[in-house]
MARVOZA-864134 format. One record per residue (C-alpha): residue number from 0; x, y, z. Coordinates in steps of 0.02 Angstrom, whole numbers. Layout:
MARVOZA-864134
NUM,X,Y,Z .
...
***
This chain:
MARVOZA-864134
0,5769,11261,7676 .
1,5825,11371,7822 .
2,5846,11518,7703 .
3,5662,11508,7660 .
4,5595,11462,7830 .
5,5661,11612,7927 .
6,5588,11744,7809 .
7,5422,11650,7807 .
8,5415,11649,7997 .
9,5456,11835,8003 .
10,5320,11873,7876 .
11,5193,11769,7972 .
12,5236,11860,8133 .
13,5220,12030,8050 .
14,5052,11986,7975 .
15,4986,11926,8142 .
16,5025,12095,8222 .
17,4905,12193,8111 .
18,4745,12123,8190 .
19,4822,12149,8362 .
20,4859,12331,8320 .
21,4679,12357,8263 .
22,4609,12276,8420 .
23,4729,12371,8534 .
24,4696,12537,8446 .
25,4508,12519,8451 .
26,4510,12465,8634 .
27,4624,12610,8678 .
28,4510,12731,8583 .
29,4360,12669,8680 .
30,4453,12683,8846 .
31,4498,12866,8820 .
32,4383,13017,8800 .
33,4416,13019,8610 .
34,4240,12957,8571 .
35,4164,13113,8650 .
36,4220,13212,8497 .
37,4263,13082,8363 .
38,4170,12944,8272 .
39,4244,12826,8144 .
40,4118,12866,8007 .
41,4046,13041,8035 .
42,4100,13212,8090 .
43,4051,13259,8267 .
44,4145,13396,8360 .
45,4302,13333,8275 .
46,4325,13252,8105 .
47,4278,13072,8068 .
48,4424,12956,8097 .
49,4408,12888,7920 .
50,4423,13067,7853 .
51,4584,13087,7953 .
52,4649,12923,7881 .
53,4606,12981,7705 .
54,4690,13151,7727 .
55,4852,13074,7790 .
56,4855,12920,7677 .
57,5027,12902,7601 .
58,5098,13053,7694 .
59,5272,13021,7762 .
60,5279,13038,7951 .
61,5090,13043,7968 .
62,5086,12927,8120 .
63,5211,13036,8212 .
64,5116,13195,8168 .
65,4950,13123,8225 .
66,5028,13054,8384 .
67,5089,13230,8426 .
68,4917,13302,8391 .
69,4836,13169,8500 .
70,4954,13196,8645 .
71,4980,13385,8636 .
72,4819,13442,8552 .
73,4807,13548,8396 .
74,4714,13697,8327 .
75,4665,13750,8152 .
76,4702,13584,8067 .
77,4517,13538,8045 .
78,4433,13704,8080 .
79,4417,13829,8221 .
80,4377,13708,8363 .
81,4540,13660,8450 .
82,4580,13482,8500 .
83,4637,13481,8681 .
84,4789,13383,8739 .
85,4751,13206,8795 .
86,4819,13113,8945 .
87,4905,12976,8847 .
88,5082,12910,8846 .
89,5191,12926,8692 .
90,5163,12741,8657 .
91,4974,12758,8674 .
92,4972,12910,8559 .
93,5072,12813,8429 .
94,4955,12662,8443 .
95,4803,12773,8421 .
96,4881,12864,8273 .
97,4927,12702,8184 .
98,4753,12632,8216 .
99,4669,12788,8146 .
100,4780,12780,7991 .
101,4729,12597,7966 .
102,4545,12644,7947 .
103,4478,12648,7770 .
104,4329,12737,7696 .
***
């Protein structure tokens, strides 16, 4: 019984974190100036977040790459307009990147 119970508890805990990540990522997105250039569904100054998620779907290390772009900025990835660096911690950048990657078209 114990051999089954522990994995079940671990699975339940892992599944409960996904909605928390989505809520935390969206709240963090709204608290930062991200929304001035990005929208979930349509291109604005920057690409739609769902387009970013689609481009990086299944790419190894995508969350780390996006976190670096969020924190340090980037240029030439989505066109000529550069993305400036953002005042976020490493943990916040990672949370935002994982949230963006969780968005589906």
